[in-house]
VMD Tcl script that draws the C-alpha trace (Angstrom):
set ca {
  {0.00 0.00 0.00}
  {1.39 3.40 -0.97}
  {1.02 6.73 0.76}
  {0.40 8.56 -2.51}
  {-2.84 10.44 -2.92}
  {-4.83 9.98 -6.11}
  {-6.61 12.99 -7.59}
  {-9.44 12.32 -9.97}
  {-9.55 14.87 -12.76}
  {-12.95 16.09 -13.87}
  {-12.61 16.83 -17.58}
  {-14.91 19.09 -19.53}
  {-15.72 19.11 -23.21}
  {-15.44 22.26 -25.31}
  {-19.13 22.33 -26.18}
  {-20.61 23.08 -22.76}
  {-20.24 26.77 -21.97}
  {-22.39 29.80 -21.23}
  {-21.74 33.55 -21.21}
  {-22.94 36.22 -18.76}
  {-22.54 39.81 -19.88}
  {-23.02 42.49 -17.27}
  {-25.36 40.37 -15.17}
  {-28.36 41.32 -17.32}
  {-27.40 39.60 -20.57}
  {-26.91 35.85 -20.63}
  {-26.69 33.82 -23.78}
  {-25.67 30.54 -25.27}
  {-23.08 30.76 -28.00}
  {-21.98 28.21 -30.54}
  {-18.35 29.32 -30.36}
  {-15.99 31.32 -28.16}
  {-12.47 31.93 -29.44}
  {-9.47 34.07 -28.64}
  {-9.37 33.71 -24.86}
  {-5.64 34.29 -24.55}
  {-3.05 36.13 -22.48}
  {0.60 36.66 -23.38}
  {3.31 38.23 -21.24}
  {5.76 40.43 -23.10}
  {9.34 39.72 -22.21}
  {12.79 41.06 -22.82}
  {15.79 38.79 -23.04}
  {19.18 39.99 -21.86}
  {22.50 38.25 -22.20}
  {24.85 38.90 -19.30}
  {28.52 39.25 -20.13}
  {30.56 36.27 -19.01}
  {27.47 34.06 -18.47}
  {27.38 32.03 -21.64}
  {25.09 29.21 -20.51}
  {22.09 31.32 -19.45}
  {19.98 34.26 -20.44}
  {18.01 36.67 -18.28}
  {14.26 37.07 -18.86}
  {12.50 40.23 -17.68}
  {8.70 40.19 -17.82}
  {6.77 43.20 -19.01}
  {3.07 43.91 -19.55}
  {0.37 41.32 -20.19}
  {-1.49 41.43 -23.50}
  {-5.01 40.07 -23.78}
  {-6.35 38.92 -27.14}
  {-9.80 39.94 -28.33}
  {-12.49 37.33 -27.67}
  {-14.99 36.49 -30.40}
  {-18.38 35.03 -29.51}
  {-20.55 33.46 -32.21}
  {-24.17 32.42 -32.14}
  {-27.07 31.89 -34.49}
  {-28.99 35.08 -35.23}
  {-32.19 35.47 -33.23}
  {-34.72 38.26 -32.79}
  {-32.70 39.43 -29.76}
  {-30.62 42.53 -30.69}
  {-29.04 42.97 -27.25}
  {-25.46 42.83 -28.59}
  {-26.13 45.47 -31.20}
  {-27.71 47.66 -28.50}
  {-24.61 47.33 -26.31}
  {-22.30 48.19 -29.23}
  {-24.59 51.07 -30.22}
  {-23.93 52.71 -26.82}
  {-20.28 53.08 -27.86}
  {-21.32 54.83 -31.05}
  {-22.86 57.68 -29.06}
  {-20.56 60.12 -27.21}
  {-21.80 59.72 -23.62}
  {-23.47 56.33 -23.11}
  {-20.47 53.99 -23.09}
  {-20.93 51.05 -20.73}
  {-18.06 48.67 -19.91}
  {-19.04 45.30 -18.50}
  {-17.39 42.32 -16.92}
  {-18.11 39.27 -19.07}
  {-17.99 35.79 -17.56}
  {-17.51 32.68 -19.70}
  {-18.57 29.60 -17.74}
  {-17.61 26.01 -18.61}
  {-19.63 23.03 -17.38}
  {-18.85 19.34 -17.07}
  {-21.13 16.66 -18.51}
  {-23.21 16.64 -15.31}
  {-23.97 20.35 -15.76}
  {-21.79 21.46 -12.84}
  {-19.77 24.66 -13.20}
  {-16.11 23.69 -13.53}
  {-14.35 26.95 -14.32}
  {-15.09 30.50 -15.33}
  {-13.11 33.28 -16.96}
  {-14.13 36.87 -16.26}
  {-13.09 39.43 -18.85}
  {-12.61 42.59 -16.78}
  {-13.83 45.90 -18.21}
  {-14.91 44.43 -21.56}
  {-15.99 46.61 -24.46}
  {-17.49 45.51 -27.77}
  {-15.04 46.30 -30.56}
  {-16.81 44.47 -33.36}
  {-20.15 43.02 -34.39}
  {-20.71 41.19 -37.61}
  {-23.56 39.44 -39.37}
  {-23.07 36.79 -42.04}
  {-23.25 37.28 -45.77}
  {-26.84 36.80 -46.84}
  {-27.23 34.57 -49.87}
  {-30.52 33.47 -51.41}
  {-29.13 30.05 -52.38}
  {-27.63 29.22 -48.96}
  {-29.21 26.97 -46.34}
  {-26.59 27.44 -43.60}
  {-27.41 28.91 -40.20}
  {-26.91 32.69 -40.04}
  {-24.22 33.36 -37.41}
  {-23.62 36.72 -35.71}
  {-20.27 37.55 -34.13}
  {-19.49 39.81 -31.18}
  {-15.83 40.73 -30.62}
  {-14.75 41.98 -27.20}
  {-11.59 43.68 -25.97}
  {-10.91 43.70 -22.23}
  {-8.48 45.08 -19.69}
  {-7.86 42.08 -17.45}
  {-8.67 38.43 -16.87}
  {-9.80 36.64 -13.74}
  {-10.00 32.84 -13.56}
  {-12.38 31.25 -11.08}
  {-12.72 27.54 -10.36}
  {-16.30 26.49 -9.54}
  {-17.67 30.04 -9.19}
  {-20.89 30.73 -7.34}
  {-22.28 32.62 -10.34}
  {-23.51 36.18 -10.66}
  {-20.01 37.60 -10.98}
  {-20.72 39.73 -14.02}
  {-21.20 43.46 -13.45}
  {-22.60 46.31 -15.55}
  {-21.77 50.01 -15.49}
  {-18.22 49.61 -14.19}
  {-16.38 52.63 -12.80}
  {-12.60 52.97 -12.59}
  {-11.08 52.99 -9.11}
  {-8.75 55.72 -7.84}
  {-5.80 54.10 -9.66}
  {-7.66 54.03 -12.97}
  {-8.48 50.30 -13.04}
  {-11.77 48.46 -13.34}
  {-12.72 46.13 -10.47}
  {-11.98 42.46 -11.13}
  {-14.76 40.96 -9.06}
}
mol new
graphics top color blue
foreach p $ca { graphics top sphere $p radius 0.5 }
foreach p [lrange $ca 0 end-1] q [lrange $ca 1 end] { graphics top cylinder $p $q radius 0.2 }
display resetview
C-alpha cells in the first residue's frame, strides 16, 4: 500500500459553456475563441554568463475574444455596441464565460474585466444558402480573472474605474 494520494480529474468538453454579460445579458453561444493572455518579455544576455539568459517580464497582452451564435430576434449585442457609437453612453461590462462538465456542474469561469465591444458582424446573406446565419461579437478587455467552480452572478454592468484608474476584477 502506498502513501500517494490519487486525484481524480474532472474533464470538460469544449461544447458546454455559457456567457454572462453584465449580469443582465446571458446567452448561449456556438463558439468562443481568442481567450488568450501573453506576457511580453525582454531577453538579456549577461557578459561572461554564456550558458544562461536573463528574462524580464513586461506587460500582459489580452487577445480579443470572439463570440458566435445563431442570429435570433434578440438585438441585445447590437444595443450594447450602439452605446459606444454615441458620445456619452459607453458602458463597460465584466463578461464571464462559464464552462460546465457533462453533469452540468460549473467547472471553471473566466471573467473578462472591463470588456468593451469592438466588433459586431452578421453573415453574408445569400438566397441560395441553407446554412445557419451566425452573428459575431468581438470583445476587448483590460484584465482576466480565472475562477474555479464560481458561485455565479459575478458579471457586473456600469463599471467605474477605481482611484488608480483600473476596473474592479470581481
